[in-house]
N, C-alpha and C positions, 0 to 999 in steps of 0.2 A: 781592365787597364792593360794597354799594350804598349810596345815600343821602347825606347830607351829609359823612361822613369820606371817602368816595370821591372826592367833589368838591374836599375840601380837599387831599387827597393828589395829585390831579391837577394842581392849580394850585401844587404846592410839590415839584417833581420834582428840582431841581437840589439836590445834598447840602447845598451851603453854605446856600442859602434854607433848606431844611428845618432844619439845626441852629441857624441864627439864630433861627428860630422856636421851636425847643425851648428856647432860652435866653429869647427876649424874651416870650413867653407867660406862663410863670411869674412873671418878673419884673414883669409889668405888672399880672396878675390874682390872685397869690397874696402876693409879698414887698412889694408896694406897700400893699395893705390892711392887712397885719400892722403894717407901719411906721405908718401911719396911726392904727389902733386903740391902738397902745403910745404915741401921742402924739409921734410923729417926723415931723412934718408935711413938713418940707423934705426929708428922705430918702425918704418916701413918694412925693410928688410927683416928685422926681428919678427914683427906680426906675419909676414909672408911664410917664413921658416917655421914658426910656432904653430901656425894654422894648419901647415903641410904636416908637421909632426904630430898634432893632436889626431890627425886623420889616420896616420900611419899606425898610430897606436888602436885606433878602432879597428884596423885591419888585423892587428895581431890578435885582438879579443875575437874579431869575427872567425878568424882562421882561414882568411883569403888573401888575395894579393890584391893591391890598388889597381885601378883602371890603368893609371900612368905606368905601372910596372908591366902589365899586360900587353900595351900598345908598344912598349919599348921592347919587350921580347918578340913581338909580331914582326916589328920593324927589323930587328937584327936576325929574324928568323932562328930564334932560341927556343927549344921545346922547354915546357916546364919541368922543372926537377921532380923526380921520382918520389912520391909520398908514401 
């Protein structure tokens, strides 16, 4: 397997992190927009933020940064902190 999916899977090897992402991704990018379209703004925002929070917990467990943080660091040309 090559490409973006392989890279994503390599960064989500811990089973807990993987399953937190399997919950958080659809919550943020499917359930939240559905609620927003249906006019449930508060629920939509809560689902979006909650879904992302679940994914960030997965990254804490995995011990790596989220793709969004890596992209932001690249855009801002900030080196990762020394570990």
